N, C-alpha and C positions, 0 to 999 in steps of 0.2 A: 568611624565606618573603613573599615582594611581595602587596603586600594589595590594590594596584589599579596598573595602571599602562597605556600602549596598547594592547598586545597583548591584554590582558584582554577588552577591546572589542572586541577583532579576535575572543577566540573568541566574545562574547555574539553580533554579531555572524553567526559563520558556524554559530553555533547557531540562529537566526531562521530563514536558507537549508535550513538540514540536517533543520527542522520543518517546512518548506512542502511538500516532499516527503515526509516519514514521515506530514501530515497528508493528502495525495491518496490515498498509501495505503489508511489505516485509513479515509480515506470510501466506498472501493469496497467494504472486507471490512462497515463499517458498515449500507451502502446495502444489500446480501445478505442482512443477517441483519435489519437491518429490517422488509423486504419477504418475502423466502422463513421467515426463520428455524431458517435453518440455517448455522453459522461454519465457510466455507471452510478449514480448518487448512490445505490446500496453497496455498491464496493466492501464497506469495511464491515458491511452483517454479512455476505459469503466470508472474509475471514472470521466473522464470531462464529459459525457453522465450521469451521476448521479448527479455531480452537476447541470445541464441545467432541469434535469425533476425537482430538487427539486427548482429552481428558477419557473419553467414558471407553474407548479402547484402550491407552495404556491404565489408567488409574482405576477402572470398575472390573474391566474384561481379563487387566493382565498382561496385556498385549508389548513385545517389547516399544520401546520409544521407539525407534527407527520404522519401525514396520506400524507405528500409530500415525507417526509425521509423514508417510508415503502414502497412506491410504488417506489422508487429509488433503494431499495436494492434488492425490487423484480425484477424491472425493469433489473438490471445488471446482479443480479443471473442467469434470463433469456437468456442477452446476452451470459454471458461467456457459456450457455449450447450451443446456437449458433454459438458461433465461435468451440469450438470443434467439431461439428456436421458438420460442412461447412469446416471449416479453418483445423485445428488440426490433425481431423482423417484421412486424405488424407491423411499428412505426416508425422501418424508416426512413420514407418519404414525405413525414409528416413532420410539421415545424417541429424548429428545439422545444420549445414549452410544452409541449405534448410530450415529447419524447423525456423533459426532465418530469415530468409529473407520475409517468408512468412507472420510473422507477423510483423514484420518491415512494409510489404505489408498497414499489416493492419491497424497499426499507421499513415501511410500516408492517406490512405484512409480514417480515420475517422475525423483529423485532417482537411482535405477536405472539405469533404461531412457537419462537424460542421461549417466552416469558410464562405460554399455557402447558409447552411442552418441557419446560426442565426448570422452571417457577424462577423465584428471583434471587434467590441465594449464588452469594460468591462464592466460587468452588477454585480450589487449589489444585496442582497439578503433583503437588509435594514432592517436586524435584530440585531438591539442592545441590547446589553448586559452589565450589571454591571461588573467592579473590584471587584477584592475582595484586602480591602486592609488592611494591615500588618505593622502597624509602617510606615515607608517608604517604602515600601514595598509594588507593587499596582501587581497585576494577572487578567486576565480578566477571565471571568467567562468561555466565547469561550472555551476559552483552558485547562481551567482546567475541563472543561463537559466533552470537547473532550479528553482529557486523561482519565478520571473517567473511562466515554464508551468506548474506545478503555481497558482499562481493565478487564472489562468486559466482554467484545466480546471476549479475547484472554482467559479468563477464562472459558467460558463457551464452545468453540473449546478445550480446554484441556479436561475437564471432559466429550466431548463427544468423543473424539479419545481415551478416557483411558474407559471409563466405556461401551460406548453401541458396540453393534455387528455389527453397521456398522464402530464406528468410528475405531474398531480393523481391521476390514477387511482392510478399507485405510491404518493404521501403516503396516500392514501384505503386502499387495500389493506391497507398496514401497520399502518394502526388498528384495521381492523375486517375482517379475512379472511371472517368470514362473511355480513355483508350483501352484498357487493359483485357475486357475481354476483345478486341479487336485483336488481341495476342496470342490467345488461346488460355487467357488466364482467366479461371469462374471468381469472379467477385465474391458468390455466397461459400465458396469452401473458403476463401482467403477467412473472410469473415467467419467462417466456423473456427478454423484454425488460430487467429488469433484470440477468439474468445477464451479456448481453450487456455492459452496462455496464458491471458490474464486471469484466467481462476487460478490457473495453479500456482501464481506469483500470488496471487489473494493465498494459497493455503500456503506456500510455504511464509508466506509472513504473520498467515497464525501458527506453525511452529515455532515460529523464530518469537514469539510474544507471549507464547504461552507459556514461556521459560519464566517470563520476568512478570507475569500480570494474570490476576484472579479473573477466570470465565462468569460473563454471567449478561443476561441479554439484552445490555446497552452499552458492552465494551465498544461497538460500532460508534455510538456518538463521540465516544474519546478520543478515535483515530480517523473516521471516517470525514468528520468537517477540516482538520489536519491535513489529512492528505489531498482533498481537493484546494485547498488553499494551496498547497505547496503546488502544485498541476497552474493553478489558477497564477500564482507566481511567476513561475516559473516559462508559463505559457502553454497557453495546454497543446498537448501533442507535441512538444519539441521536448525529447525525456533530455536532453543534454542541460538544459533549462531546471528540466525537474530535478537534476539530481543536485543543482546549484544551490535552487529556491530549498531544498530539503533541509540540507547543512546550514546554510542561515538560518531556519526556521528552527533547526536542533540548538542552533550556539546561542541563540538567543533565549531559549527557554532555560538552558542550563546553564546561564553566566545569569537572566537574572533573575533568575531561582537562585543564584549561589549571595546575588548582595541583597535582595530582597526577602522573594519567598516563592517555591513554584509556583503559585498560582500568579504572581505576577509577571514570572517570567512567560507564562502563557500572553497575558496580558498586553504584553511589551511584543512578542511576536504576530499579535493580534494586531496589536494598532500600526505596526513596523510594516503589515498587509497593508492596512488601510490605505496609511499616507501613500506608501508606490501605485493603489490601484489608480489615484488622482496623477500621478507624476504616469505613471507607465503604466497605463492600463491595460496594454497587448502581453503586460509582463518580458521578466527578465531580458529574455530570448524569443519571443513571440513577435510574428511581423504582425507590420499596421492591417 
């Protein structure tokens, strides 16, 4: 077995690119949990609907790809608000297990609805992008552009949360929900705004992933558990922790896949997650 060669470096770089997209997905889920204190188990299924939106608008109806991307982001942002109003708001004061069960029910419903509406066929967007070749290293531009877009989106969200009034209100209400109404901030409006932002991030994630993966009703099962474990490993609600955990997971998958097989890369990542849950159950940067 080779200890190091140029293809290991290629695997590491691909892991970094994949980690950027994972970090974006984890950012949306962590934002929602940090503010609303509810985990959207169905988060990846919203992303799946965004991928279908891009596919049908671009591939079937001939809409320009950029316009299809914009429509998908808006659609999933709206679905995020709809999910909060119809499903999350009625169980906000319920036990956490009830909140998990109800969002798990939405997950099953969306998968079943997508299967009935679109069938079980794997659909490809059909957009071919070249690779960036540096010596013997070859990196797909689809992954490079996805990682760069994710970085820009994460930076924009950071600036929004730090520099704007609404961003400050979101950060404040995540720290102390009880005192914010006394300061003239409506928690219900902040919850709706957070749901829209979280949904928009899921829609953006759909746009980045549809360039690399086929669309099918079970695509959420590929990224949903992975995104959730990234958030838990980083510390639920901790955005920096989720960012770090995303790259740890991505490197374990990429390097493990290089030395053994891609499936073994996932096994290594999940095994690391289990060990960390025994060693540090609150997550890397989570509070005890």
